[in-house]
C-alpha positions as MATLAB code, in Angstrom:
seq = 'MTSLALAIVLSCFPVSGFIDRIEGGLAVVLLPEGHELHVRRRCLPNGAREGTVLHRGRIDGRATRRAAQEARDLLDSVTAHGIRGRPP';
ca = [
      38.605   59.895  -24.416;
      35.053   60.327  -23.873;
      33.268   60.206  -20.647;
      32.067   56.853  -21.293;
      35.595   55.502  -22.119;
      36.366   54.748  -18.502;
      34.359   54.502  -15.451;
      34.930   53.359  -12.046;
      31.997   51.087  -10.983;
      31.259   52.061   -7.366;
      28.100   49.538   -6.907;
      27.937   46.001   -7.893;
      25.944   45.119  -11.100;
      26.186   42.328  -13.742;
      28.653   43.171  -16.244;
      29.901   41.347  -19.389;
      33.367   41.604  -20.581;
      37.086   40.431  -20.271;
      39.076   40.865  -17.036;
      42.075   42.263  -18.392;
      43.993   42.976  -15.209;
      43.327   43.393  -11.374;
      45.254   46.132   -9.816;
      44.780   46.495   -6.008;
      41.047   46.579   -5.239;
      40.011   47.084   -8.725;
      39.488   44.857  -12.006;
      39.877   46.458  -15.474;
      37.176   44.859  -17.522;
      37.111   45.535  -21.159;
      33.987   45.581  -22.677;
      32.913   44.445  -26.102;
      32.548   48.079  -27.047;
      35.962   48.846  -26.809;
      35.522   50.750  -23.406;
      36.882   49.659  -20.082;
      35.273   49.612  -16.387;
      37.287   49.510  -13.274;
      35.131   47.386  -11.193;
      35.691   46.505   -7.235;
      37.383   43.335   -6.959;
      34.846   42.379   -4.464;
      31.974   42.615   -6.783;
      33.598   39.936   -9.218;
      32.121   36.400   -9.006;
      34.148   33.784   -6.901;
      36.877   32.459   -8.977;
      37.186   35.516  -11.271;
      40.681   36.459  -12.320;
      42.721   38.081  -15.058;
      41.869   36.300  -17.984;
      38.235   35.344  -17.151;
      35.349   36.314  -19.374;
      32.007   37.667  -17.649;
      28.548   37.209  -19.162;
      25.842   39.124  -17.193;
      28.097   39.212  -13.973;
      28.841   35.283  -14.117;
      32.132   33.479  -15.190;
      31.611   32.034  -18.662;
      33.826   29.195  -18.568;
      33.631   28.255  -22.276;
      34.210   31.632  -23.538;
      37.104   31.808  -20.969;
      38.980   28.637  -22.239;
      38.313   29.820  -26.001;
      39.928   33.258  -25.095;
      42.941   31.411  -23.391;
      43.501   29.158  -26.358;
      43.258   31.958  -28.861;
      45.871   33.814  -26.743;
      48.148   30.576  -26.559;
      47.574   30.294  -30.523;
      48.745   33.739  -31.181;
      51.673   33.606  -28.841;
      52.832   30.273  -30.482;
      52.308   31.902  -33.865;
      54.535   35.020  -32.869;
      57.076   32.792  -31.200;
      57.372   30.462  -34.358;
      57.175   32.949  -37.145;
      58.349   36.334  -35.529;
      56.109   39.350  -35.464;
      56.576   40.251  -39.228;
      56.521   36.431  -40.435;
      60.332   36.093  -39.935;
      61.734   33.526  -37.891;
      62.927   34.916  -34.253;
];
C-alpha cells in the first residue's frame, strides 16, 4: 500500500467519491482512482450517508440514484442467476 492509498483527512475540504461506509466519526470515501480517504463525518454535507456520491464536497443526487440502481440490478442478477450463472 502506498502512502496515497489511505489518508485520514483532518481538515474539511471538498472531496469527490463514493461514501462506502461510516465507522464511528469517520466516513470511508472511495475515490475514482481506487484509493480511499477517511473523512471526519462532520465534514460531510448534510444528508450524506453510506452510498452517497459526492462531487466536489456536495451530494450528487443523480449519481447517487444511478449507483443505487446499479447495485440493485447487480444484486437482482446474482440472486436470479447465481454467482456463476447457475440458479441458486
